[in-house]
C-alpha positions as CSV (number, residue, x, y, z in Angstrom):
1,M,6.0,-5.6,-29.3
2,R,3.4,-3.7,-27.3
3,T,0.0,-5.2,-26.9
4,E,-2.9,-2.7,-27.6
5,L,-5.0,-2.1,-24.6
6,R,-8.6,-2.9,-24.7
7,P,-11.3,-0.3,-23.8
8,V,-12.0,0.2,-20.1
9,F,-14.8,-2.2,-19.0
10,H,-17.9,-0.4,-17.7
11,R,-18.0,-0.5,-13.8
12,H,-21.4,-2.2,-13.8
13,A,-20.3,-4.8,-16.3
14,R,-17.2,-5.5,-14.2
15,L,-19.4,-6.1,-11.2
16,A,-21.5,-8.5,-13.2
17,A,-18.4,-10.4,-14.3
18,R,-16.8,-10.4,-10.9
19,W,-18.1,-13.8,-9.7
20,A,-18.0,-15.4,-13.1
21,G,-14.8,-17.2,-12.0
22,R,-11.1,-16.6,-12.0
23,L,-9.1,-15.8,-15.1
24,C,-5.7,-17.3,-15.5
25,F,-3.2,-15.2,-17.2
26,G,-0.4,-16.3,-19.6
27,V,2.8,-14.5,-20.1
28,L,2.4,-11.1,-21.6
29,V,5.7,-9.5,-22.5
30,F,5.5,-5.7,-23.2
31,G,8.2,-3.5,-24.6
32,I,9.8,-1.1,-22.2
33,S,12.4,1.5,-23.3
34,G,14.4,3.9,-21.2
35,L,16.4,3.6,-18.0
36,T,15.4,0.9,-15.5
37,A,15.7,1.1,-11.8
38,T,18.8,-1.1,-11.9
39,G,20.5,1.3,-14.2
40,S,20.6,-0.9,-17.3
41,S,18.6,-0.4,-20.5
42,A,15.9,-3.0,-21.3
43,Q,13.7,-3.6,-24.3
44,Q,11.3,-6.0,-22.6
45,V,10.2,-7.3,-19.3
46,S,12.9,-9.4,-17.7
47,E,12.6,-13.2,-18.0
48,R,12.2,-13.5,-14.2
49,V,9.3,-11.1,-14.1
50,A,7.7,-12.7,-17.1
51,R,7.9,-16.1,-15.5
52,I,6.3,-14.8,-12.3
53,Q,3.5,-13.2,-14.3
54,S,2.7,-16.5,-15.9
55,L,2.1,-18.0,-12.4
56,L,-0.4,-15.4,-11.3
57,S,-4.2,-15.5,-11.6
58,G,-6.7,-12.8,-11.1
59,E,-10.4,-11.9,-10.8
60,A,-12.5,-12.4,-13.9
61,G,-12.9,-9.3,-16.1
62,Y,-9.3,-8.2,-15.7
63,R,-6.1,-8.6,-17.7
64,L,-2.7,-8.7,-16.1
65,S,0.4,-6.9,-17.4
66,V,3.6,-5.3,-16.1
67,F,3.6,-1.5,-15.6
68,A,7.2,-1.3,-14.7
69,E,10.1,-3.0,-12.9
70,V,11.2,-1.1,-9.8
71,R,13.5,-2.6,-7.3
72,N,11.9,-2.8,-3.8
73,A,8.7,-1.2,-5.1
74,R,6.5,-0.2,-2.1
75,T,4.2,2.8,-1.9
76,M,2.9,4.6,-5.0
77,A,1.5,8.0,-5.7
78,V,-0.1,8.5,-9.1
79,A,0.7,11.9,-10.7
80,P,-1.5,12.3,-13.9
81,E,-0.3,15.9,-14.4
82,L,3.3,14.7,-14.6
83,G,2.6,11.7,-16.7
84,G,3.8,9.1,-14.2
85,V,3.9,7.5,-10.8
86,F,6.1,8.2,-7.8
87,V,7.3,5.0,-6.1
88,G,8.7,4.8,-2.6
89,T,10.8,2.1,-1.0
90,R,11.7,0.8,2.4
91,G,15.1,2.2,2.1
92,S,16.9,5.3,0.8
93,N,15.6,5.4,-2.8
94,L,12.6,7.2,-4.3
95,Y,11.7,6.7,-8.0
96,F,9.5,8.3,-10.7
97,V,8.1,6.0,-13.4
98,R,7.3,8.0,-16.5
99,D,4.3,7.0,-18.7
100,A,4.0,10.1,-20.8
101,D,1.6,8.5,-23.3
102,E,-0.6,6.9,-20.5
103,D,-0.6,3.6,-22.3
104,G,0.0,1.6,-19.1
105,I,3.7,0.9,-19.7
106,G,6.4,2.8,-17.9
107,E,8.8,4.1,-20.5
108,E,11.5,4.9,-18.0
109,V,12.2,4.5,-14.3
110,N,14.3,7.3,-12.8
111,L,15.9,7.4,-9.4
112,I,15.0,11.0,-8.3
113,A,16.3,11.0,-4.7
114,D,18.4,8.6,-2.5
115,D,18.9,10.4,0.8
116,F,16.1,8.9,3.0
117,K,16.2,6.5,5.9
118,Q,12.8,4.9,4.9
119,A,11.3,6.4,1.7
120,N,8.0,4.5,2.3
121,G,5.4,7.2,3.0
122,I,4.5,9.2,0.0
123,A,1.5,11.3,-1.1
124,Y,0.9,13.6,-4.0
125,R,-1.3,16.5,-5.0
126,P,-0.8,18.7,-8.1
127,G,2.4,20.7,-7.6
128,T,3.6,18.9,-4.4
129,L,5.1,15.6,-3.3
130,F,5.0,14.7,0.4
131,V,7.4,12.1,1.9
132,A,7.1,10.8,5.4
133,D,10.5,9.5,6.3
134,Q,11.4,7.5,9.4
135,H,12.3,10.7,11.4
136,R,10.8,13.6,9.4
137,I,8.1,14.7,7.0
138,V,9.1,16.8,4.0
139,S,7.5,18.2,0.8
140,Y,8.9,19.0,-2.6
141,D,7.8,21.8,-5.0
142,L,7.2,20.1,-8.3
143,S,6.8,23.2,-10.4
144,G,10.1,22.6,-12.2
145,F,10.1,18.8,-11.9
146,D,11.3,17.1,-15.1
147,G,10.9,13.5,-13.9
148,T,14.6,13.0,-13.2
149,K,15.5,14.9,-10.0
150,L,13.7,16.4,-7.0
151,S,14.3,19.9,-5.8
152,R,15.5,20.7,-2.3
153,P,13.0,19.5,0.3
154,R,10.9,21.7,2.6
155,L,10.9,20.5,6.2
156,L,7.3,20.1,7.5
157,F,8.1,18.2,10.8
158,T,11.3,16.9,12.1
159,N,10.5,15.0,15.3
160,L,9.0,11.7,14.3
161,P,10.2,8.8,16.5
162,D,13.6,8.0,14.9
163,K,13.5,4.2,15.4
164,S,13.9,1.7,12.6
165,H,11.5,-1.0,14.1
166,H,8.2,-0.3,12.3
167,G,9.9,2.9,11.0
168,W,8.4,2.7,7.5
169,R,5.6,5.3,7.4
170,Y,2.4,5.5,5.3
171,A,0.9,8.8,4.3
172,A,-2.4,10.0,2.8
173,L,-3.9,13.4,2.1
174,S,-7.3,14.4,3.7
175,P,-10.2,14.6,1.2
176,D,-9.9,18.4,1.2
177,G,-6.1,18.2,0.6
178,D,-5.4,20.5,3.6
179,R,-3.8,17.9,6.0
180,L,-1.4,15.1,5.6
181,F,-2.1,11.9,7.6
182,V,0.9,9.7,8.6
183,A,0.9,6.3,10.3
184,V,3.6,6.0,13.1
185,G,4.2,2.4,14.1
186,A,5.1,1.1,17.6
187,P,8.9,0.5,17.8
188,C,8.5,-3.0,19.1
189,N,6.5,-6.2,18.8
190,I,4.2,-5.6,21.8
191,C,5.1,-2.9,24.3
192,K,3.7,0.3,25.8
193,V,4.4,3.3,23.7
194,S,5.0,7.0,24.3
195,G,4.7,10.2,22.4
196,L,3.6,9.8,18.8
197,E,4.3,6.0,18.7
198,G,1.5,3.8,17.8
199,T,-0.7,6.5,16.3
200,I,-2.0,8.1,13.1
201,I,-1.2,11.8,13.1
202,S,-2.1,14.7,10.9
203,I,-0.3,17.9,10.1
204,P,-1.1,20.9,7.9
205,V,0.3,20.5,4.4
206,N,2.4,23.6,5.0
207,G,3.9,22.2,8.1
208,G,3.2,22.6,11.8
209,A,2.6,20.7,15.0
210,P,1.0,17.3,14.6
211,Q,-2.3,16.2,16.0
212,V,-3.0,12.6,17.0
213,Y,-6.0,11.5,15.1
214,A,-6.1,7.8,16.2
215,S,-4.1,5.8,18.8
216,G,-3.7,2.3,20.0
217,I,-2.3,1.2,16.6
218,R,0.5,-1.3,16.4
219,N,1.7,-0.9,12.8
220,S,-0.5,0.6,10.1
221,V,1.1,0.5,6.6
222,G,-2.0,1.4,4.7
223,L,-4.6,4.2,5.1
224,T,-7.1,6.0,2.9
225,F,-10.3,7.9,3.1
226,H,-13.6,6.5,1.9
227,P,-14.7,8.3,-1.2
228,D,-18.4,8.6,-0.1
229,T,-18.3,9.0,3.7
230,G,-14.9,10.6,4.1
231,D,-14.1,8.2,7.0
232,L,-10.5,7.2,7.5
233,W,-9.9,3.5,7.0
234,F,-6.6,1.8,7.8
235,T,-5.0,-1.6,8.0
236,D,-3.1,-2.7,11.1
237,N,-0.7,-5.7,11.6
238,G,-1.1,-7.8,14.7
239,G,1.5,-9.0,17.1
240,D,4.0,-11.7,16.3
241,R,5.0,-15.0,18.0
242,L,1.6,-15.6,19.6
243,G,0.7,-18.6,17.4
244,D,-0.2,-19.5,13.9
245,D,-3.7,-18.3,14.0
246,I,-3.7,-15.3,16.5
247,P,-4.1,-12.5,16.5
248,R,-6.3,-11.8,13.5
249,E,-5.2,-8.7,11.6
250,E,-7.2,-5.6,11.0
251,L,-9.0,-3.3,8.6
252,N,-10.2,-0.4,10.8
253,R,-12.6,2.5,10.4
254,A,-12.1,5.8,12.2
255,T,-15.2,8.0,12.0
256,G,-13.6,10.9,13.7
257,P,-10.6,12.0,15.8
258,G,-9.8,10.5,19.2
259,E,-10.6,6.9,18.7
260,F,-8.5,4.2,20.5
261,F,-7.9,0.9,18.7
262,G,-6.6,-1.3,21.6
263,Y,-2.8,-1.7,21.3
264,P,-0.8,-2.7,23.3
265,W,-3.5,-4.2,25.6
266,Y,-4.8,-6.0,22.6
267,A,-2.2,-7.6,20.3
268,G,-4.7,-7.5,17.4
269,S,-8.4,-7.7,16.9
270,D,-9.9,-9.1,20.2
271,T,-6.7,-11.0,21.3
272,R,-5.4,-9.7,24.6
273,S,-1.6,-9.3,24.9
274,P,-0.1,-11.8,27.4
275,Q,2.1,-9.1,28.9
276,F,-1.0,-6.9,29.8
277,D,-3.9,-9.3,30.1
278,D,-4.2,-8.6,33.8
279,E,-4.5,-4.9,33.3
280,A,-7.6,-2.9,32.7
281,V,-7.7,-1.3,29.3
282,P,-7.5,2.4,29.9
283,H,-9.8,3.6,27.1
284,E,-12.8,2.4,25.2
285,V,-11.7,0.3,22.3
286,T,-12.8,0.6,18.7
287,F,-12.5,-2.9,17.3
288,P,-11.8,-3.6,13.7
289,A,-14.5,-3.4,11.0
290,F,-13.0,-6.5,9.3
291,T,-10.2,-9.0,10.1
292,F,-7.8,-11.2,8.0
293,N,-6.0,-14.4,8.9
294,A,-3.2,-14.0,11.4
295,H,0.2,-12.8,10.0
296,N,-1.2,-12.0,6.6
297,A,0.2,-8.5,7.0
298,P,-2.5,-6.3,5.3
299,L,-0.8,-3.2,3.9
300,G,-1.9,-0.8,1.2
301,F,-5.4,-0.7,-0.2
302,A,-7.8,1.2,-2.4
303,F,-11.6,1.4,-2.6
304,D,-13.0,0.1,-5.8
305,D,-16.7,0.0,-6.8
306,G,-17.7,0.1,-3.2
307,D,-15.3,-2.6,-2.1
308,A,-11.7,-2.5,-0.9
309,L,-8.8,-4.1,-2.7
310,V,-6.2,-5.0,0.0
311,A,-2.6,-6.1,-0.4
312,L,-1.7,-9.0,1.9
313,H,2.1,-8.9,2.1
314,G,2.3,-12.4,3.6
315,S,3.4,-14.2,6.8
316,W,7.0,-14.6,8.0
317,N,6.4,-16.4,11.3
318,R,3.7,-18.9,10.6
319,T,4.2,-22.7,10.3
320,I,2.3,-22.8,7.0
321,P,2.8,-19.5,5.1
322,D,-0.4,-17.5,4.3
323,G,-1.3,-14.3,2.6
324,Y,0.8,-13.2,-0.4
325,K,-2.1,-12.0,-2.5
326,V,-4.4,-9.1,-3.2
327,V,-8.0,-9.6,-2.0
328,R,-11.3,-7.9,-2.7
329,V,-13.1,-7.2,0.5
330,E,-16.7,-7.0,-0.4
331,F,-18.8,-4.4,1.3
332,R,-22.5,-5.0,2.0
333,N,-24.8,-2.3,3.4
334,G,-21.7,-0.2,3.9
335,K,-19.8,-2.8,5.9
336,P,-17.0,-5.2,4.9
337,S,-18.3,-8.7,4.9
338,V,-16.2,-11.2,3.0
339,E,-12.9,-11.4,1.1
340,N,-12.2,-13.1,-2.2
341,P,-8.9,-13.3,-4.3
342,F,-8.3,-10.4,-6.7
343,L,-4.7,-11.3,-7.7
344,S,-3.1,-14.4,-6.3
345,G,-0.4,-17.0,-7.1
346,F,2.5,-15.2,-5.3
347,L,2.6,-18.2,-2.9
348,R,3.1,-21.5,-4.7
349,S,1.8,-24.9,-3.6
350,N,5.3,-26.0,-2.8
351,G,5.8,-23.0,-0.4
352,E,7.8,-20.9,-2.8
353,V,7.2,-17.2,-2.5
354,V,7.5,-15.4,-5.9
355,G,6.0,-12.0,-4.9
356,R,4.7,-9.9,-2.0
357,P,2.1,-7.3,-2.8
358,V,2.5,-4.0,-0.9
359,D,0.3,-1.1,-2.3
360,V,-2.8,-0.7,-4.5
361,K,-3.6,2.4,-6.5
362,H,-6.1,3.4,-9.3
363,Y,-4.3,4.5,-12.5
364,V,-5.5,7.1,-14.9
365,D,-6.7,4.6,-17.5
366,G,-9.0,2.8,-15.2
367,S,-6.6,0.0,-14.3
368,I,-5.3,-1.0,-10.9
369,L,-1.6,-0.8,-10.1
370,I,-0.1,-3.2,-7.5
371,S,3.4,-2.8,-6.2
372,D,5.5,-5.9,-5.3
373,D,8.7,-5.4,-3.3
374,H,9.8,-9.1,-3.6
375,T,9.6,-9.3,-7.4
376,G,10.6,-5.7,-7.9
377,A,7.6,-4.9,-10.1
378,I,4.5,-2.9,-10.4
379,W,1.7,-5.1,-11.8
380,R,-1.3,-3.7,-13.7
381,M,-4.8,-5.1,-13.7
382,M,-6.7,-3.7,-16.7
383,P,-10.5,-4.1,-16.9
384,E,-11.5,-6.0,-20.0
385,G,-14.1,-4.8,-22.4
């Protein structure tokens, strides 16, 4: 049985409720009809996902539910005109979750393409879907899209570094919609890069030669533009195997093209890379606007009421695991200042990992969607009212 959604909570009331404490959520099982990503029909959220949902806790003023179950759910692109959400993966598959009645429940999950190396970088504007694959950038004309299959792609750029290490791209459209920005990771842990490696590039939406917008970036898997200033903000993951607590990981601000963010001479934040600590840094460094604990792996994020909601995918090479949550980075006087949990419980006290958040997007009904590639789910945080 579907639970009726409550009205959207007014943004100022949400702000007042934010620090009222944390709200623990019980199991909420919603009806889901249609074809699931695994190819089997389902009438309700799976028992596994329902169990994980019961373990999660979130910021006061929000109610947790399940938008859809999508295997290896990574990046998302909300498409209101099409009544659904595109979902990329770190693999060959690309999905479309249909929510035609916009009730916050995906009625069906359709595999719409499966010929990518890394279908992680997706962006949408009315009429067009963009996909930044490991080796190329393509677009799809959606004029005849019925939610089940994409048309033949149009090649926009074919010479991205074709290396699997940090080969999962992230993409975002410029505020005016004229250029596509794509993060291109360094193909290593810490090494000197060449060409487009370790950069954020931009290309015209109709294709053409890329321009390097920012460099000195190890592996950004989250970028977006500030809704008020238009500045580009992006996360960056620091180097591995340097210790439990270094380097701290980054949330960066680029105020214009040409800035250099330190890699590989800096492994992350202000930590010099051991391989290059005797070398002079060749460019002036723009240091991060905010940092997270080492190995938290900040990925996708979205601005919300002047703050940033950031997905911390979680550590894999830390003695005591850390991360595995979505945090609200509070901005004060236009600058990020402190983080607090927004959705947590993915890392249990016994060390069990039950979920790994990846991307954060606003949905058409005022809720927040959070993808989770470990659980294979898209969570929905609905403001209460």
